[in-house]
C-alpha positions as CSV (number, residue, x, y, z in Angstrom):
1,M,-12.2,7.5,-9.9
2,T,-12.7,4.4,-8.0
3,P,-16.3,3.5,-8.7
4,D,-16.1,-0.1,-7.3
5,R,-15.0,1.3,-3.7
6,P,-17.9,4.1,-3.3
7,I,-18.1,6.2,-0.2
8,L,-21.1,7.4,1.6
9,T,-20.5,10.5,4.0
10,L,-23.2,12.7,6.1
11,G,-22.5,16.0,4.8
12,P,-20.2,17.3,2.6
13,G,-16.7,18.7,3.3
14,T,-17.1,22.7,4.1
15,F,-13.7,23.2,5.8
16,A,-11.0,21.4,4.0
17,V,-12.6,22.2,1.1
18,H,-9.5,21.8,-1.1
19,E,-8.6,18.5,-0.1
20,W,-12.2,17.3,-0.2
21,E,-12.6,18.5,-4.0
22,T,-9.4,16.3,-4.3
23,L,-11.2,13.3,-2.5
24,C,-14.4,13.5,-4.7
25,K,-12.3,13.2,-8.0
26,R,-10.9,10.5,-6.6
27,Y,-13.5,8.4,-5.3
28,E,-17.2,7.8,-5.8
29,I,-19.2,10.0,-3.1
30,D,-22.8,10.1,-2.2
31,T,-23.5,12.5,0.3
32,I,-26.5,12.6,2.7
33,P,-27.6,15.9,2.6
34,W,-28.0,17.6,6.4
35,A,-31.7,18.3,5.7
36,E,-32.3,14.5,5.3
37,F,-31.0,14.0,8.7
38,A,-33.2,16.0,10.7
39,D,-33.3,13.4,13.8
40,R,-32.2,10.0,14.0
41,A,-35.1,8.5,13.0
42,S,-34.8,10.2,9.5
43,G,-31.1,9.6,9.6
44,M,-31.7,5.9,9.6
45,K,-34.1,5.8,7.0
46,A,-31.4,8.1,4.8
47,I,-28.7,5.6,5.3
48,A,-30.9,2.6,4.6
49,A,-32.3,4.4,1.3
50,A,-28.8,5.2,-0.1
51,V,-27.8,1.4,0.5
52,A,-31.0,0.2,-1.2
53,A,-30.3,2.5,-3.8
54,R,-27.1,1.4,-4.8
55,A,-28.3,-2.3,-4.6
56,A,-31.3,-1.3,-6.8
57,A,-29.0,0.2,-9.3
58,G,-26.6,-3.1,-9.6
59,K,-23.7,-0.9,-8.2
60,S,-21.0,-1.7,-5.8
61,P,-22.1,-1.2,-1.9
62,Y,-20.4,1.2,0.1
63,T,-16.7,0.9,1.5
64,A,-16.6,3.6,4.0
65,F,-18.8,6.1,5.8
66,I,-18.0,9.2,6.9
67,G,-19.9,11.3,9.8
68,F,-18.8,15.1,9.7
69,F,-19.3,17.5,12.6
70,D,-22.4,17.3,14.3
71,F,-23.2,13.9,13.5
72,W,-23.1,13.3,17.1
73,N,-26.5,14.6,17.3
74,F,-27.8,11.6,15.9
75,A,-26.5,9.2,18.6
76,P,-26.2,6.4,19.1
77,F,-24.5,4.8,16.2
78,N,-24.9,1.2,16.4
79,E,-26.2,-1.8,14.3
80,E,-29.6,-0.1,14.3
81,M,-28.4,3.0,13.1
82,L,-25.1,1.5,10.7
83,G,-26.7,-2.1,10.1
84,P,-27.6,-1.6,6.7
85,L,-24.0,-0.1,5.7
86,I,-22.0,-2.3,7.5
87,K,-24.1,-5.8,6.3
88,N,-23.4,-4.7,2.8
89,G,-20.0,-4.6,3.1
90,C,-18.6,-1.1,4.8
91,R,-15.6,-2.0,6.8
92,L,-14.9,1.7,7.8
93,V,-16.5,4.4,9.7
94,C,-15.2,7.8,10.4
95,G,-16.6,10.5,12.8
96,A,-15.7,13.9,13.9
97,G,-14.6,14.2,17.6
98,A,-12.0,12.9,19.7
99,G,-14.7,10.9,22.2
100,Y,-16.5,7.8,20.8
101,E,-18.7,6.5,23.4
102,I,-21.9,7.2,21.0
103,I,-20.2,4.5,18.5
104,D,-20.6,0.8,19.4
105,V,-16.5,0.2,18.6
106,D,-17.4,-3.5,19.7
107,W,-20.2,-4.2,17.1
108,L,-18.1,-2.9,14.5
109,A,-15.0,-4.7,15.3
110,S,-17.0,-8.0,15.3
111,Q,-18.6,-7.1,11.9
112,G,-14.7,-6.7,10.9
113,A,-15.2,-2.7,10.6
114,Y,-12.9,0.0,11.7
115,Y,-14.0,3.3,13.6
116,C,-11.7,6.0,13.6
117,N,-11.8,9.5,15.1
118,T,-10.1,12.5,15.1
119,P,-8.0,12.7,18.0
120,T,-6.0,15.6,17.9
121,A,-8.3,18.1,15.9
122,I,-9.4,19.9,18.7
123,T,-6.9,19.5,21.2
124,V,-5.6,23.2,20.8
125,S,-9.3,24.7,21.0
126,T,-10.6,22.5,23.7
127,A,-7.3,23.6,25.9
128,N,-8.1,26.9,25.2
129,G,-11.6,26.9,26.1
130,A,-10.8,25.2,29.7
131,L,-8.5,28.1,30.3
132,M,-11.2,30.4,29.3
133,L,-13.6,29.0,31.5
134,I,-11.1,28.7,34.3
135,L,-10.3,32.3,33.8
136,A,-14.3,32.7,33.7
137,A,-14.7,31.0,37.0
138,T,-12.4,32.8,39.2
139,R,-13.1,36.0,38.0
140,A,-16.3,35.6,38.0
141,A,-17.1,36.9,34.4
142,S,-20.6,35.7,34.2
143,Q,-21.5,37.9,37.1
144,G,-20.0,40.4,35.8
145,D,-21.3,40.5,32.3
146,M,-24.9,40.1,34.4
147,Y,-24.5,43.0,36.4
148,A,-23.0,45.1,32.8
149,R,-26.1,44.7,31.2
150,T,-28.4,45.5,34.2
151,G,-26.7,48.5,34.6
152,R,-25.0,47.6,38.0
153,W,-21.8,49.6,37.9
154,R,-19.3,49.9,40.8
155,G,-19.7,53.2,42.1
156,N,-23.5,53.5,41.5
157,A,-25.8,54.6,44.3
158,S,-28.2,51.5,43.3
159,V,-25.3,49.0,43.9
160,P,-24.2,48.7,48.2
161,P,-20.4,48.5,48.7
162,G,-19.4,44.9,48.8
163,V,-22.3,43.5,46.4
164,L,-19.8,43.4,43.2
165,P,-17.8,40.0,43.5
166,L,-14.0,40.4,43.6
167,G,-12.7,37.7,41.1
168,E,-9.3,35.6,42.1
169,D,-6.1,35.6,40.3
170,I,-5.2,32.1,39.3
171,E,-1.3,32.6,39.8
172,G,0.1,30.8,42.2
173,M,-3.3,28.6,42.3
174,T,-2.8,24.9,42.2
175,L,-4.6,22.9,38.9
176,G,-5.8,19.3,39.5
177,I,-6.3,18.1,36.2
178,I,-8.0,14.8,35.7
179,G,-7.1,13.0,32.8
180,L,-3.5,14.0,31.4
181,G,-4.0,13.3,27.3
182,S,-3.1,15.5,24.7
183,I,-5.9,18.1,26.2
184,G,-4.8,17.9,29.5
185,K,-0.7,18.4,28.7
186,A,-2.1,21.1,26.1
187,L,-4.0,23.3,29.3
188,S,-1.1,22.2,31.6
189,T,1.3,24.3,29.4
190,R,-1.1,27.2,29.0
191,A,-2.1,27.3,33.1
192,Q,2.1,27.1,33.9
193,A,2.4,30.3,31.6
194,C,-0.2,32.0,33.6
195,G,1.7,30.6,37.2
196,M,-0.4,28.0,38.2
197,K,1.3,24.9,39.6
198,I,0.1,21.6,38.0
199,I,-0.5,18.2,39.8
200,Y,-2.9,15.5,37.5
201,Y,-4.2,12.4,38.2
202,N,-4.1,9.5,35.3
203,R,-5.2,5.4,35.8
204,H,-1.2,5.5,34.9
205,R,1.4,7.9,35.0
206,V,2.4,9.3,31.9
207,P,6.3,8.9,30.8
208,E,8.2,11.5,33.1
209,S,9.4,12.9,29.6
210,E,5.7,13.9,28.8
211,E,4.9,15.6,32.0
212,N,6.3,19.1,31.4
213,G,6.2,20.1,35.0
214,A,3.1,18.2,35.9
215,V,3.2,16.2,39.4
216,Y,1.5,13.1,39.4
217,V,-0.5,12.3,42.6
218,S,-3.6,10.2,43.9
219,M,-6.9,11.0,43.2
220,D,-7.3,11.7,46.8
221,E,-4.4,14.1,46.9
222,L,-5.5,16.0,43.8
223,L,-8.9,16.5,45.4
224,A,-7.4,17.7,48.8
225,S,-4.6,19.7,47.4
226,S,-6.3,21.7,44.1
227,D,-7.9,25.3,44.0
228,V,-8.7,24.7,40.5
229,I,-10.0,21.2,39.3
230,S,-10.7,20.4,35.5
231,V,-12.0,17.2,34.3
232,N,-10.4,16.0,30.9
233,C,-10.3,12.7,31.0
234,R,-12.5,10.0,28.6
235,L,-16.1,9.1,29.8
236,T,-15.9,5.4,30.6
237,P,-17.7,3.1,33.1
238,E,-15.4,3.8,35.7
239,T,-15.1,7.8,35.4
240,R,-19.0,8.1,34.8
241,G,-19.9,10.1,38.4
242,L,-16.5,10.1,39.1
243,L,-16.7,13.4,40.9
244,G,-20.0,12.9,43.4
245,P,-20.8,13.4,47.1
246,V,-17.8,11.1,48.3
247,T,-15.2,13.2,46.3
248,F,-16.8,16.5,46.8
249,S,-16.7,16.1,50.3
250,K,-12.8,15.5,49.8
251,M,-12.3,19.0,48.2
252,K,-11.0,22.1,49.4
253,N,-13.5,24.7,50.4
254,G,-14.5,27.2,47.7
255,V,-12.7,24.9,44.9
256,F,-13.4,26.0,41.3
257,I,-14.4,23.4,38.8
258,V,-14.0,23.6,35.1
259,N,-15.3,20.6,32.6
260,T,-14.8,20.2,29.0
261,A,-14.6,16.5,28.6
262,R,-18.1,14.9,29.2
263,G,-21.1,15.7,31.3
264,P,-21.7,12.5,33.0
265,I,-18.3,12.3,34.7
266,I,-19.6,15.0,37.2
267,N,-23.1,13.9,39.2
268,E,-24.8,17.3,38.8
269,D,-27.1,16.7,41.8
270,A,-24.0,16.5,43.9
271,L,-22.6,19.6,41.9
272,V,-25.6,21.5,42.6
273,Q,-25.5,20.4,46.6
274,A,-21.6,21.5,47.0
275,L,-22.6,25.1,45.1
276,K,-25.2,25.4,47.5
277,S,-23.0,24.6,50.5
278,G,-20.1,26.7,49.5
279,K,-18.0,23.7,49.1
280,V,-17.7,24.5,45.4
281,S,-17.3,28.1,44.5
282,R,-17.9,28.6,41.1
283,V,-18.0,26.3,38.0
284,G,-17.3,26.4,34.4
285,L,-19.1,24.0,32.4
286,D,-19.0,23.0,28.6
287,V,-21.0,19.8,29.1
288,F,-23.4,18.4,31.1
289,E,-24.7,15.3,32.4
290,H,-28.0,14.8,30.2
291,E,-27.4,17.4,27.7
292,P,-28.6,19.2,25.9
293,N,-30.8,19.5,28.9
294,I,-29.1,21.1,31.9
295,H,-29.7,20.4,35.8
296,P,-32.5,23.1,36.6
297,G,-30.3,23.5,39.8
298,L,-27.8,25.0,37.7
299,L,-30.0,27.8,35.6
300,D,-31.7,29.0,38.8
301,P,-31.3,32.7,38.7
302,S,-30.0,32.4,42.1
303,M,-27.2,30.2,41.1
304,S,-26.5,31.7,38.0
305,H,-24.0,34.4,39.2
306,R,-21.7,31.0,39.8
307,V,-22.3,29.5,37.0
308,T,-20.6,29.7,33.5
309,L,-22.3,27.6,30.8
310,Q,-21.5,27.0,27.2
311,A,-23.3,24.7,24.9
312,H,-20.7,22.0,24.4
313,M,-18.8,24.5,22.2
314,T,-14.9,24.5,23.8
315,G,-13.9,22.2,20.5
316,R,-15.9,24.5,17.9
317,T,-13.7,26.6,16.1
318,M,-12.9,26.8,12.3
319,Q,-9.4,25.7,12.7
320,A,-10.7,22.7,14.8
321,F,-13.0,21.5,12.1
322,Y,-10.6,21.9,9.3
323,K,-7.9,19.8,11.1
324,A,-10.8,17.4,11.9
325,E,-11.7,17.2,8.2
326,L,-8.1,16.3,7.4
327,E,-7.8,13.6,10.1
328,L,-11.0,12.1,8.5
329,F,-9.3,12.0,5.0
330,K,-6.3,10.7,6.1
331,S,-7.6,7.9,7.7
332,L,-10.0,7.2,4.9
333,E,-6.6,7.3,2.5
334,E,-4.8,4.7,4.8
335,F,-7.8,2.6,4.7
336,M,-8.0,2.7,0.9
337,R,-4.3,1.7,0.7
338,G,-4.6,-1.8,2.2
339,E,-3.2,0.1,5.4
340,K,-4.6,0.1,9.1
341,P,-5.5,3.6,9.9
342,E,-3.4,5.3,12.2
343,Y,-6.4,6.6,14.2
344,A,-8.8,3.6,14.6
345,V,-9.5,2.8,18.0
346,N,-10.6,-0.7,17.6
347,A,-9.2,-4.2,16.1
348,P,-11.8,-5.7,13.9
349,R,-11.6,-9.4,14.9
350,T,-12.2,-10.4,11.3
351,T,-9.6,-8.2,10.1
352,L,-6.3,-9.8,9.7
353,D,-3.0,-8.3,9.5
354,P,-0.5,-9.5,6.9
355,D,1.7,-11.6,8.6
356,Q,-1.5,-13.6,10.0
357,T,-2.8,-13.5,6.5
358,K,0.4,-15.1,5.0
359,R,0.5,-17.3,7.7
360,R,-3.1,-18.6,7.3
361,L,-2.5,-19.2,3.7
362,V,0.6,-20.3,3.6
363,L,0.8,-23.1,5.7
364,P,-2.4,-24.8,4.7
365,T,-0.9,-24.9,1.1
366,I,2.4,-26.3,2.0
367,W,0.6,-29.2,4.2
368,C,-1.8,-29.6,1.2
369,I,1.3,-30.2,-0.9
370,Y,3.2,-32.6,1.8
371,I,0.2,-34.9,1.9
372,Y,-0.5,-34.7,-2.2
373,C,3.3,-35.7,-2.6
374,A,3.5,-38.5,0.2
375,R,0.5,-39.9,-1.4
376,F,2.1,-40.0,-4.7
377,V,5.5,-41.4,-3.5
378,L,3.5,-44.1,-1.7
379,W,1.8,-44.6,-4.8
380,T,5.0,-44.9,-6.9
381,I,6.3,-47.3,-4.6
382,T,3.7,-49.6,-4.6
383,K,3.4,-49.9,-8.5
384,I,7.2,-50.5,-8.5
385,I,6.8,-53.5,-6.1
386,E,4.2,-54.7,-7.8
387,D,5.3,-54.4,-11.1
388,G,8.5,-56.1,-10.0
389,G,6.9,-59.2,-8.3
390,G,3.0,-58.4,-7.6
391,D,3.6,-58.7,-4.0
392,I,5.8,-57.4,-1.1
393,H,6.6,-60.7,-0.4
394,S,7.7,-61.5,-3.8
395,K,11.0,-63.5,-4.6
396,E,12.8,-61.2,-6.4
397,F,11.9,-58.3,-3.8
398,V,13.5,-60.6,-1.0
399,Q,16.6,-61.4,-3.2
400,N,17.3,-58.0,-4.0
401,C,17.0,-57.2,-0.7
402,E,19.3,-60.0,0.7
403,T,21.8,-59.2,-2.2
404,G,22.1,-55.4,-1.3
405,K,20.8,-54.2,-4.0
406,V,18.3,-52.5,-1.8
407,D,19.3,-51.2,1.6
408,A,17.7,-52.7,4.6
409,R,16.8,-49.5,6.0
410,D,15.2,-48.7,2.5
411,A,13.5,-52.0,2.6
412,A,12.1,-51.3,5.7
413,Q,10.6,-47.7,5.1
414,I,9.1,-49.9,1.4
415,V,7.6,-52.3,3.8
416,A,5.7,-50.0,5.9
417,A,5.0,-47.8,3.3
418,Y,3.6,-50.4,1.5
419,S,1.5,-51.5,4.5
420,L,-0.1,-48.2,4.8
421,W,-0.9,-47.8,1.3
422,R,-2.3,-51.3,0.9
423,G,-3.8,-51.8,4.6
424,T,-1.9,-55.0,4.9
425,H,1.0,-56.1,7.4
426,G,3.4,-57.6,5.4
427,S,6.8,-58.2,6.8
428,I,9.7,-59.4,5.3
429,N,12.6,-61.1,7.3
430,L,15.6,-59.2,5.9
């Protein structure tokens, strides 16, 4: 165990149990129970109390902080929340989840701290969830479920012909993926297996070798050509409200929309209007603009048969949580070895890479040695001159120069050195 580099965690590791137990044997780990993190205010108090308790006991401050899944419920994680940790020497913050818009990564970088996410852990589960929502939307799954629960079966005399919906097969449809990252690529593979054609839009085209059958198009072409649109991009200032009144107007009539990325990428007021007008046929949503609050128009009973909703759950599988804990532990171990963690999303501005560190240490050292040696040489020359004649103009020194015992070039350098050392402007006629 290394008590000089303690770790604070929010919740214990509960999926990668063996790896968690191994970690606990190697490091001193303090865990804040979930019960003490009932809300953001209590969470801030719990972190501050843990930091203060170590200081009061005269123990080393925390080196790293890990937030397991569900720590997102207490966002944002900024100076207000993490200040007590970072200001006392914590230089690594790790959080489960691929996105990090709730983390003030720039502030952490300014304080010399890394933030590491778990970028690949939920790739499979989210891609599978996106395909599930595509099928749910195109096959009117929520409407079928509602009818089954209320006894509205086909052939039932109480159900007029044509009331029960007909779904649509996705084979041959064009799927437009906004954001061909790891999740978008995984979704593309799955959708192609179902016979869908894939087009995508990214800010930058991905290498052709990674497209795997997906075709890069402009945003306008994607909107105009897609039968189904899946949102898989990051939430940034540029993508906030990306799907709004203008972009909806450019879509096909009767388009299906799925969002498993971030809610604010879709303007929900515009989405509800597009549903009412028939521009959008049905939607499958795992995330919401103001979650956990859902737009009233999406919950309206008159709209429920066209809307499939999930509570931000597509990434929540046992396998995804297990992978996420492994990635958290991987980042921690790399940091403890003095390496830059592979999954770091920021670059601490006060943290130097090894080459920078060497340059900043070696160059000043060499310069100091040079200055010291130069002053020592000047002092030695002066002593020799003064011991030999007491002055640079001494007869002995002049004679030695004239007889060649002192080379003319050396003599000139000695005169210059002597003048520099003594603050005079002595000269000699050689």
